[in-house]
N, C-alpha and C positions, 0 to 999 in steps of 0.2 A: 811492194805489197806481197809478192809471191813468197819471199823469204819470211816475212812476218807471219803470214797465215800458216805457212808450212811449219814454222817453229811452234805454233800452238798445237798442231796435230798434223801428222804426216798426210792424212787424207783430206785435210781441209781445202787444199787447192783443187782437188777433184770435185768437190761440191760446187766450186765456182765454175769450173769448165764443163762438168757433166750434169749438174743439178743435184737436188737432195738425194741422200742415200736412203734406200728403202730396205727394210729388214725383211728378208724373204725366207721361205722354207719350201721344201719339196711338197707338192700336192700328192699325197699318197692315194687319194681317191680316184685319180685319173692315171691310167696306165698308158704310157706311150712306148710302143715297142720299137726298138732300133733307133731311137732318137734321144735327145737330151731330156732330162726330167722337166716336168712342167712346174714352174715356180709360182707361188702365191705369196701375198704379204702375210708375215707372221703376226698373229694377234699380239697386242701390246702386253698382255699379261704373261706372255711366254718370253718376253725380251730379257736378255741377260744385262748385266751392268755395262758390258762392252757394246751391246746392241743399242742401249739407251744413249750412250756416248756418241756413237756413230750417227744415230738418228738426229741428234741435237747439233751436229756440226753446222748445218745450214743456219740455225739460229745464232750460233756463236760467231760465224762469219758475218752475218748481218749486223750483229751488235758491234763488231769491230769497225765495219764500214760506217755505220750510223754515227759513231763517235768521231769519225774523221771528216764528216761532211758539215758544211755550214747550212744555215736554215734555207737558203735559196736552193742549193743542190738537193737537200733532203726533200723539199717540197716537190721536186721533180721525180723522185724515185719512190716516194712513200706508198704508192699504189702497187709496187712490185711485190710479188708474194715470195719469191725465192732470191737468194743471193746471186744466182746465175742471171736472173732477169735484171737485177740491180746493176751488175757489172756490164751487161750488154747495153743497158740504157745509158750508163755513165760513159761507156766507150763511144756510143753514138753521139752523146751530147758534147763530149770533149774533143773527139777527133773529127767530127763532121763528116760530110760526104766527100766524094772525089773532087768536086769542084772547089770546095773549101780547102782541101789539102793542096790542090794545085795552086790556089791563090797564096796560101801560106808559104809554099815552096818558092814561088816567084818573089815574094817580098823578102824572104830570107836570102835568096841568091843576090838580090839587089843590095841588101845590107852587107853581104860578104864582098861583093864587087866594089862597093863604095867605102869600105872600112879604111879609115885613115886615123892616125893619131891626132887628136884635137889639141889645139894650143892650150897649154897649162895642164894637160893630162899626163900623169906619170906613166912609165912603162908598165907598171903593175896594173894600173887602172885600164890601160889599153888592152893588156893581156887578158884581163878578166872579161872585158866587153867583147873582145874578139873570140874568146873561148865560148862565151854564151851564144854568139852567132853560130859558131862551128857546131856546138851541141844541138842547136835548133835544126841545122841542116841535116845532121846525122839522124835525128829523130824523124825527119821527113823523108829519109831515104836517099839523100844526096851525099855523095862521098867525093873527096878530093884526094889526090896523091900527096905524099909528104912534100914533094917538090913544089906543087902548086901552093900549098899552105906556106912553105918557107918563102917562096917568092912574094906572096901577098904580104907577109909580115915584114919583109925587108922593104 
């Protein structure tokens, strides 16, 4: 997802991690001595074409995400107002809490420990099934040495 969104615009991923971009300008009516200038939101009528593009990145990213979600997932995020909120909600829904992740890891370790080639299964089919288990373990933060993996496959 990161690569796809970044390919649309270099700043699009920042909209997901930091929230929508606001178009700001220095407030010249407030003088701050010895500090950074005081920034205020620039009125829309003063926006350049580049400002409009940056301000619209949140909508563009939401559009991309909306197109990838099924009706069930969309119904769970439709009340989110920014793409950052959507991503946080999707992360919460898909990854679960610590207890859920611990349970997923336990099940994946059991799959790894019990992995054997089934009768009638080709080596390619076993390799694909074993690779899926291994990828699941990696995504849950569990790693094995090359030696442990080789011994398991043998």
